[in-house]
N, CA, C and O atoms as CSV, one atom per row, in Angstrom:
chain,resi,resn,atom,element,x,y,z
A,1,UNK,N,N,113.442,96.382,74.164
A,1,UNK,CA,C,113.290,97.404,75.103
A,1,UNK,C,C,112.211,98.252,74.658
A,1,UNK,O,O,112.155,98.644,73.493
A,2,UNK,N,N,111.313,98.568,75.570
A,2,UNK,CA,C,110.303,99.441,75.331
A,2,UNK,C,C,110.487,101.042,75.464
A,2,UNK,O,O,110.895,101.679,76.435
A,3,UNK,N,N,110.083,101.479,74.255
A,3,UNK,CA,C,110.322,102.950,74.123
A,3,UNK,C,C,109.259,103.827,74.819
A,3,UNK,O,O,108.153,104.015,74.312
A,4,UNK,N,N,109.623,104.337,75.957
A,4,UNK,CA,C,108.927,105.033,76.797
A,4,UNK,C,C,108.539,106.463,76.171
A,4,UNK,O,O,109.456,107.102,75.654
A,5,UNK,N,N,107.326,106.975,76.181
A,5,UNK,CA,C,107.071,108.468,75.846
A,5,UNK,C,C,107.069,109.254,77.044
A,5,UNK,O,O,106.484,108.930,78.077
A,6,UNK,N,N,107.729,110.277,76.879
A,6,UNK,CA,C,108.048,111.191,77.855
A,6,UNK,C,C,106.711,112.001,78.256
A,6,UNK,O,O,106.103,112.608,77.374
A,7,UNK,N,N,106.319,112.007,79.412
A,7,UNK,CA,C,104.893,112.606,79.954
A,7,UNK,C,C,105.379,114.087,80.219
A,7,UNK,O,O,106.538,114.336,80.551
A,8,UNK,N,N,104.452,115.003,80.056
A,8,UNK,CA,C,104.787,116.264,80.716
A,8,UNK,C,C,103.532,116.628,81.380
A,8,UNK,O,O,102.442,116.172,81.033
A,9,UNK,N,N,103.710,117.493,82.383
A,9,UNK,CA,C,102.593,117.880,83.320
A,9,UNK,C,C,102.382,119.243,83.506
A,9,UNK,O,O,103.342,120.004,83.392
A,10,UNK,N,N,101.247,119.679,83.780
A,10,UNK,CA,C,100.931,121.194,83.823
A,10,UNK,C,C,101.642,121.696,85.059
A,10,UNK,O,O,101.987,120.940,85.967
A,11,UNK,N,N,101.845,122.989,85.057
A,11,UNK,CA,C,102.408,123.702,86.335
A,11,UNK,C,C,101.293,123.558,87.525
A,11,UNK,O,O,101.599,123.449,88.712
A,12,UNK,N,N,100.144,123.571,87.095
A,12,UNK,CA,C,99.004,123.372,88.073
A,12,UNK,C,C,99.108,122.043,88.824
A,12,UNK,O,O,99.147,121.968,90.052
A,13,UNK,N,N,99.146,121.091,88.060
A,13,UNK,CA,C,99.637,119.502,88.560
A,13,UNK,C,C,100.721,119.629,89.398
A,13,UNK,O,O,100.588,119.194,90.542
A,14,UNK,N,N,101.852,120.173,89.049
A,14,UNK,CA,C,102.970,120.030,89.834
A,14,UNK,C,C,102.765,120.710,91.062
A,14,UNK,O,O,103.094,120.219,92.141
A,15,UNK,N,N,102.204,121.886,90.930
A,15,UNK,CA,C,101.934,122.543,92.186
A,15,UNK,C,C,100.998,121.944,93.372
A,15,UNK,O,O,101.117,122.051,94.592
A,16,UNK,N,N,100.128,121.346,92.666
A,16,UNK,CA,C,98.957,120.666,93.531
A,16,UNK,C,C,99.737,119.329,94.117
A,16,UNK,O,O,99.501,118.915,95.252
A,17,UNK,N,N,100.668,118.711,93.252
A,17,UNK,CA,C,101.261,117.582,93.948
A,17,UNK,C,C,102.319,117.845,95.131
A,17,UNK,O,O,102.481,117.049,96.055
A,18,UNK,N,N,102.947,118.930,95.006
A,18,UNK,CA,C,103.662,119.547,95.971
A,18,UNK,C,C,102.952,119.832,97.332
A,18,UNK,O,O,103.318,119.488,98.456
A,19,UNK,N,N,101.852,120.542,96.963
A,19,UNK,CA,C,100.900,120.966,98.105
A,19,UNK,C,C,100.485,119.724,98.873
A,19,UNK,O,O,100.563,119.729,100.101
A,20,UNK,N,N,100.056,118.680,98.226
A,20,UNK,CA,C,99.559,117.283,98.803
A,20,UNK,C,C,100.774,116.757,99.551
A,20,UNK,O,O,100.651,116.276,100.678
A,21,UNK,N,N,101.885,116.841,98.964
A,21,UNK,CA,C,103.155,116.237,99.657
A,21,UNK,C,C,103.371,116.898,101.055
A,21,UNK,O,O,103.546,116.263,102.095
A,22,UNK,N,N,103.339,118.199,100.948
A,22,UNK,CA,C,103.463,119.157,102.157
A,22,UNK,C,C,102.482,119.219,103.255
A,22,UNK,O,O,102.724,119.544,104.418
A,23,UNK,N,N,101.238,118.835,102.708
A,23,UNK,CA,C,99.945,119.140,103.594
A,23,UNK,C,C,99.304,117.827,104.122
A,23,UNK,O,O,98.714,117.778,105.202
A,24,UNK,N,N,99.452,116.818,103.331
A,24,UNK,CA,C,98.678,115.548,103.481
A,24,UNK,C,C,99.218,114.681,104.727
A,24,UNK,O,O,98.441,113.872,105.234
A,25,UNK,N,N,100.454,114.814,105.211
A,25,UNK,CA,C,100.970,114.190,106.144
A,25,UNK,C,C,101.450,112.700,105.585
A,25,UNK,O,O,101.926,111.836,106.322
A,26,UNK,N,N,101.261,112.559,104.267
A,26,UNK,CA,C,101.728,111.262,103.691
A,26,UNK,C,C,103.083,111.447,103.098
A,26,UNK,O,O,103.477,112.580,102.822
A,27,UNK,N,N,103.800,110.410,102.892
A,27,UNK,CA,C,105.094,110.399,102.399
A,27,UNK,C,C,105.230,110.831,100.904
A,27,UNK,O,O,104.286,110.724,100.122
A,28,UNK,N,N,106.335,111.279,100.580
A,28,UNK,CA,C,106.451,111.730,99.080
A,28,UNK,C,C,106.209,110.416,98.189
A,28,UNK,O,O,105.643,110.426,97.096
A,29,UNK,N,N,106.613,109.537,98.689
A,29,UNK,CA,C,106.569,108.130,97.795
A,29,UNK,C,C,105.043,107.780,97.735
A,29,UNK,O,O,104.622,107.210,96.728
A,30,UNK,N,N,104.283,108.058,98.656
A,30,UNK,CA,C,102.785,107.549,98.566
A,30,UNK,C,C,102.080,108.426,97.883
A,30,UNK,O,O,101.105,108.074,97.219
A,31,UNK,N,N,102.541,109.846,97.974
A,31,UNK,CA,C,101.543,110.845,97.231
A,31,UNK,C,C,101.976,110.669,95.551
A,31,UNK,O,O,101.161,110.809,94.638
A,32,UNK,N,N,103.397,110.339,95.363
A,32,UNK,CA,C,103.805,109.977,93.971
A,32,UNK,C,C,102.871,108.669,93.458
A,32,UNK,O,O,102.215,108.686,92.416
A,33,UNK,N,N,102.922,107.811,94.163
A,33,UNK,CA,C,102.181,106.617,93.796
A,33,UNK,C,C,100.741,106.899,93.615
A,33,UNK,O,O,100.179,106.409,92.635
A,34,UNK,N,N,100.063,107.653,94.471
A,34,UNK,CA,C,98.712,107.989,94.314
A,34,UNK,C,C,98.229,108.637,92.968
A,34,UNK,O,O,97.184,108.391,92.366
A,35,UNK,N,N,99.297,109.583,92.605
A,35,UNK,CA,C,99.183,110.455,91.500
A,35,UNK,C,C,99.634,109.894,90.196
A,35,UNK,O,O,99.425,110.439,89.112
A,36,UNK,N,N,100.335,108.648,90.389
A,36,UNK,CA,C,100.725,108.017,89.118
A,36,UNK,C,C,101.858,108.511,88.536
A,36,UNK,O,O,102.044,108.426,87.322
A,37,UNK,N,N,102.752,109.099,89.410
A,37,UNK,CA,C,104.081,109.771,88.888
A,37,UNK,C,C,105.289,108.894,89.762
A,37,UNK,O,O,105.076,108.203,90.758
A,38,UNK,N,N,106.501,109.108,89.151
A,38,UNK,CA,C,107.720,108.667,89.926
A,38,UNK,C,C,108.035,109.600,91.143
A,38,UNK,O,O,107.865,110.820,91.146
A,39,UNK,N,N,108.457,108.941,92.046
A,39,UNK,CA,C,108.719,109.661,93.111
A,39,UNK,C,C,109.908,110.698,92.943
A,39,UNK,O,O,110.094,111.709,93.619
A,40,UNK,N,N,110.697,110.204,91.853
A,40,UNK,CA,C,111.974,111.228,91.555
A,40,UNK,C,C,111.446,112.593,90.994
A,40,UNK,O,O,111.934,113.695,91.243
A,41,UNK,N,N,110.355,112.327,90.187
A,41,UNK,CA,C,109.702,113.431,89.501
A,41,UNK,C,C,109.210,114.454,90.665
A,41,UNK,O,O,109.441,115.659,90.562
A,42,UNK,N,N,108.640,114.002,91.584
A,42,UNK,CA,C,108.003,114.735,92.821
A,42,UNK,C,C,109.124,115.256,93.569
A,42,UNK,O,O,109.001,116.387,94.039
A,43,UNK,N,N,110.206,114.611,93.756
A,43,UNK,CA,C,111.213,115.141,94.584
A,43,UNK,C,C,111.806,116.390,93.700
A,43,UNK,O,O,111.910,117.520,94.178
A,44,UNK,N,N,112.191,116.049,92.324
A,44,UNK,CA,C,112.768,117.282,91.560
A,44,UNK,C,C,111.785,118.460,91.560
A,44,UNK,O,O,112.158,119.607,91.805
A,45,UNK,N,N,110.648,118.168,91.304
A,45,UNK,CA,C,109.409,119.329,91.438
A,45,UNK,C,C,109.527,120.276,92.789
A,45,UNK,O,O,109.508,121.507,92.794
A,46,UNK,N,N,109.660,119.343,94.009
A,46,UNK,CA,C,109.735,119.955,95.225
A,46,UNK,C,C,111.069,120.819,95.460
A,46,UNK,O,O,111.106,121.851,96.130
A,47,UNK,N,N,112.147,120.232,94.805
A,47,UNK,CA,C,113.440,121.056,94.886
A,47,UNK,C,C,113.440,122.139,94.008
A,47,UNK,O,O,114.005,123.162,94.396
A,48,UNK,N,N,112.870,122.124,92.788
A,48,UNK,CA,C,112.532,123.428,91.916
A,48,UNK,C,C,111.706,124.498,92.654
A,48,UNK,O,O,111.945,125.705,92.675
A,49,UNK,N,N,110.758,123.888,93.217
A,49,UNK,CA,C,109.840,124.896,93.878
A,49,UNK,C,C,110.475,125.514,95.126
A,49,UNK,O,O,110.218,126.676,95.441
A,50,UNK,N,N,111.280,124.765,95.817
A,50,UNK,CA,C,111.985,125.381,97.156
A,50,UNK,C,C,112.946,126.377,96.653
A,50,UNK,O,O,113.147,127.372,97.349
A,51,UNK,N,N,113.650,126.218,95.381
A,51,UNK,CA,C,114.527,127.053,94.902
A,51,UNK,C,C,114.066,128.386,94.467
A,51,UNK,O,O,114.500,129.490,94.796
A,52,UNK,N,N,112.998,128.041,93.577
A,52,UNK,CA,C,112.442,129.332,92.830
A,52,UNK,C,C,111.143,129.875,93.111
A,52,UNK,O,O,110.708,130.852,92.502
A,53,UNK,N,N,110.441,129.211,94.111
A,53,UNK,CA,C,109.059,129.469,94.593
A,53,UNK,C,C,108.190,129.708,93.348
A,53,UNK,O,O,108.144,128.792,92.527
A,54,UNK,N,N,107.509,130.814,93.118
A,54,UNK,CA,C,106.355,130.998,92.184
A,54,UNK,C,C,106.898,131.051,90.893
A,54,UNK,O,O,106.122,130.811,89.968
A,55,UNK,N,N,108.155,131.334,90.615
A,55,UNK,CA,C,108.875,131.280,89.414
A,55,UNK,C,C,109.118,129.810,88.795
A,55,UNK,O,O,109.376,129.615,87.608
A,56,UNK,N,N,109.002,128.842,89.740
A,56,UNK,CA,C,109.244,127.440,89.256
A,56,UNK,C,C,108.114,127.121,88.269
A,56,UNK,O,O,106.966,127.522,88.460
A,57,UNK,N,N,108.503,126.329,87.122
A,57,UNK,CA,C,107.599,125.687,86.179
A,57,UNK,C,C,107.097,126.810,85.313
A,57,UNK,O,O,106.122,126.522,84.619
A,58,UNK,N,N,107.581,128.061,85.214
A,58,UNK,CA,C,106.948,129.019,84.280
A,58,UNK,C,C,107.231,128.799,82.899
A,58,UNK,O,O,106.422,129.092,82.019
A,59,UNK,N,N,108.392,128.275,82.668
A,59,UNK,CA,C,108.887,128.222,81.100
A,59,UNK,C,C,107.960,127.223,80.425
A,59,UNK,O,O,108.005,127.260,79.195
A,60,UNK,N,N,107.177,126.387,80.936
A,60,UNK,CA,C,106.240,125.599,80.194
A,60,UNK,C,C,105.168,126.237,79.738
A,60,UNK,O,O,104.661,125.808,78.701
A,61,UNK,N,N,104.661,127.243,80.314
A,61,UNK,CA,C,103.526,127.976,79.965
A,61,UNK,C,C,103.848,129.268,78.870
A,61,UNK,O,O,103.017,129.999,78.331
A,62,UNK,N,N,105.279,129.289,78.740
A,62,UNK,CA,C,105.560,130.271,77.798
A,62,UNK,C,C,105.469,130.075,76.233
A,62,UNK,O,O,105.739,130.933,75.392
A,63,UNK,N,N,105.026,128.749,75.994
A,63,UNK,CA,C,104.745,128.503,74.743
A,63,UNK,C,C,103.303,129.048,74.216
A,63,UNK,O,O,102.275,128.848,74.864
A,64,UNK,N,N,103.320,129.662,73.142
A,64,UNK,CA,C,101.982,130.236,72.629
A,64,UNK,C,C,101.083,129.111,72.189
A,64,UNK,O,O,101.566,127.994,72.006
A,65,UNK,N,N,99.935,129.321,72.028
A,65,UNK,CA,C,98.907,128.248,71.516
A,65,UNK,C,C,99.441,127.789,70.158
A,65,UNK,O,O,99.223,126.600,69.923
A,66,UNK,N,N,100.103,128.484,69.202
A,66,UNK,CA,C,100.473,128.231,67.921
A,66,UNK,C,C,101.766,127.127,68.113
A,66,UNK,O,O,101.943,126.099,67.459
A,67,UNK,N,N,102.501,127.596,69.072
A,67,UNK,CA,C,103.657,126.689,69.128
A,67,UNK,C,C,103.420,125.386,69.938
A,67,UNK,O,O,104.201,124.440,69.839
A,68,UNK,N,N,102.214,125.352,70.827
A,68,UNK,CA,C,101.803,124.235,71.608
A,68,UNK,C,C,101.089,123.250,70.288
A,68,UNK,O,O,101.244,122.029,70.278
A,69,UNK,N,N,100.479,123.819,69.451
A,69,UNK,CA,C,99.921,123.088,68.368
A,69,UNK,C,C,100.847,122.511,67.479
A,69,UNK,O,O,100.609,121.374,67.071
A,70,UNK,N,N,102.007,123.183,67.057
A,70,UNK,CA,C,103.136,122.740,66.318
A,70,UNK,C,C,103.729,121.695,67.002
A,70,UNK,O,O,104.013,120.690,66.350
A,71,UNK,N,N,103.974,121.730,68.188
A,71,UNK,CA,C,104.723,120.663,69.126
A,71,UNK,C,C,103.669,119.344,69.036
A,71,UNK,O,O,104.112,118.242,68.715
A,72,UNK,N,N,102.599,119.496,69.267
A,72,UNK,CA,C,101.509,118.419,69.278
A,72,UNK,C,C,101.582,117.673,67.719
A,72,UNK,O,O,101.698,116.456,67.569
A,73,UNK,N,N,101.505,118.494,66.798
A,73,UNK,CA,C,101.446,118.113,65.438
A,73,UNK,C,C,102.665,117.439,64.968
A,73,UNK,O,O,102.608,116.500,64.175
A,74,UNK,N,N,103.685,117.865,65.405
A,74,UNK,CA,C,105.104,117.187,65.135
A,74,UNK,C,C,105.126,115.683,65.782
A,74,UNK,O,O,105.612,114.724,65.182
A,75,UNK,N,N,104.561,115.604,67.031
A,75,UNK,CA,C,104.470,114.325,67.663
A,75,UNK,C,C,103.598,113.415,66.945
A,75,UNK,O,O,103.837,112.228,66.724
A,76,UNK,N,N,102.503,114.110,66.576
A,76,UNK,CA,C,101.621,113.199,65.788
A,76,UNK,C,C,102.233,112.710,64.329
A,76,UNK,O,O,101.994,111.599,63.855
A,77,UNK,N,N,102.951,113.580,63.774
A,77,UNK,CA,C,103.513,113.052,62.490
A,77,UNK,C,C,104.380,112.158,62.575
A,77,UNK,O,O,104.401,111.270,61.723
A,78,UNK,N,N,105.378,112.179,63.709
A,78,UNK,CA,C,106.336,111.163,64.144
A,78,UNK,C,C,105.776,109.726,64.167
A,78,UNK,O,O,106.273,108.755,63.596
A,79,UNK,N,N,104.476,109.755,65.044
A,79,UNK,CA,C,103.578,108.599,65.461
A,79,UNK,C,C,103.244,108.002,64.040
A,79,UNK,O,O,103.727,106.948,63.626
A,80,UNK,N,N,102.465,108.708,63.424
A,80,UNK,CA,C,102.008,108.251,62.022
A,80,UNK,C,C,103.075,107.864,61.028
A,80,UNK,O,O,102.756,106.980,60.233
A,81,UNK,N,N,104.328,108.392,60.935
A,81,UNK,CA,C,105.245,107.842,60.192
A,81,UNK,C,C,105.746,106.515,60.582
A,81,UNK,O,O,106.035,105.700,59.706
A,82,UNK,N,N,105.870,106.236,61.839
A,82,UNK,CA,C,106.314,105.011,62.459
A,82,UNK,C,C,105.131,104.032,61.987
A,82,UNK,O,O,105.410,103.017,61.348
A,83,UNK,N,N,103.953,104.318,62.276
A,83,UNK,CA,C,102.786,103.459,61.939
A,83,UNK,C,C,102.950,103.043,60.298
A,83,UNK,O,O,102.928,101.882,59.890
A,84,UNK,N,N,103.094,104.073,59.574
A,84,UNK,CA,C,103.291,103.844,58.154
A,84,UNK,C,C,104.537,102.952,57.654
A,84,UNK,O,O,104.490,102.298,56.612
A,85,UNK,N,N,105.649,102.994,58.503
A,85,UNK,CA,C,106.683,102.141,58.221
A,85,UNK,C,C,106.343,100.749,58.608
A,85,UNK,O,O,106.666,99.782,57.918
A,86,UNK,N,N,105.712,100.666,59.679
A,86,UNK,CA,C,105.132,99.175,60.206
A,86,UNK,C,C,104.328,98.607,59.143
A,86,UNK,O,O,104.489,97.447,58.766
A,87,UNK,N,N,103.432,99.423,58.630
A,87,UNK,CA,C,102.492,98.869,57.415
A,87,UNK,C,C,103.048,98.584,56.291
A,87,UNK,O,O,102.576,97.708,55.566
A,88,UNK,N,N,104.205,99.322,55.949
A,88,UNK,CA,C,104.824,98.940,54.730
A,88,UNK,C,C,105.727,97.541,54.600
A,88,UNK,O,O,105.842,96.796,53.627
A,89,UNK,N,N,106.380,97.444,56.046
A,89,UNK,CA,C,107.088,96.222,56.172
A,89,UNK,C,C,106.170,94.995,56.326
A,89,UNK,O,O,106.580,93.875,56.020
A,90,UNK,N,N,104.866,95.214,56.825
A,90,UNK,CA,C,103.951,94.060,56.887
A,90,UNK,C,C,103.600,93.938,55.477
A,90,UNK,O,O,103.793,92.797,55.058
A,91,UNK,N,N,103.136,94.773,54.600
A,91,UNK,CA,C,102.761,94.657,53.149
A,91,UNK,C,C,103.821,93.919,52.385
A,91,UNK,O,O,103.525,93.072,51.542
A,92,UNK,N,N,105.137,94.263,52.699
A,92,UNK,CA,C,106.332,93.611,51.988
A,92,UNK,C,C,106.386,92.238,52.605
A,92,UNK,O,O,106.824,91.391,51.826
A,93,UNK,N,N,106.083,91.831,53.701
A,93,UNK,CA,C,106.163,90.384,54.345
A,93,UNK,C,C,105.117,89.567,53.566
A,93,UNK,O,O,105.498,88.567,52.956
A,94,UNK,N,N,103.945,89.897,53.550
A,94,UNK,CA,C,102.821,89.404,53.177
A,94,UNK,C,C,102.800,89.308,51.437
A,94,UNK,O,O,102.216,88.367,50.900
A,95,UNK,N,N,103.400,90.233,50.730
A,95,UNK,CA,C,103.447,90.238,49.454
A,95,UNK,C,C,104.433,88.982,49.029
A,95,UNK,O,O,104.182,88.350,48.003
A,96,UNK,N,N,105.546,88.654,49.844
A,96,UNK,CA,C,106.656,87.887,49.457
A,96,UNK,C,C,106.184,86.357,50.098
A,96,UNK,O,O,106.854,85.344,49.892
A,97,UNK,N,N,105.140,86.363,50.766
A,97,UNK,CA,C,104.888,85.055,51.494
A,97,UNK,C,C,104.340,83.900,50.348
A,97,UNK,O,O,103.453,84.250,49.570
A,98,UNK,N,N,104.802,82.757,50.287
A,98,UNK,CA,C,104.413,81.859,49.256
A,98,UNK,C,C,103.016,81.316,49.631
A,98,UNK,O,O,102.584,81.102,50.764
A,99,UNK,N,N,102.351,81.126,48.346
A,99,UNK,CA,C,100.883,80.742,48.585
A,99,UNK,C,C,100.788,79.389,48.444
A,99,UNK,O,O,99.702,78.828,48.589
């Protein structure tokens, strides 16, 4: 099973997606496909926006620059640890291989 990385989108991207959906005359599924997002994501964003209006998606921008950097660095550390573990296993495999 493939491990999917969760993507996050900026508030501006979400608002623009909602605007396109409302004003373009295209279906939500078509707009989602063109933007490369799932139609469920777009549906949820539209629902959040209709309930909260301008307060929607505000919590994402609450992180300070330092907190955003810490979050990015933690993700990078996790990725590097995974790569290190793969390399350790490969080195052990090749070290035990008969010559």
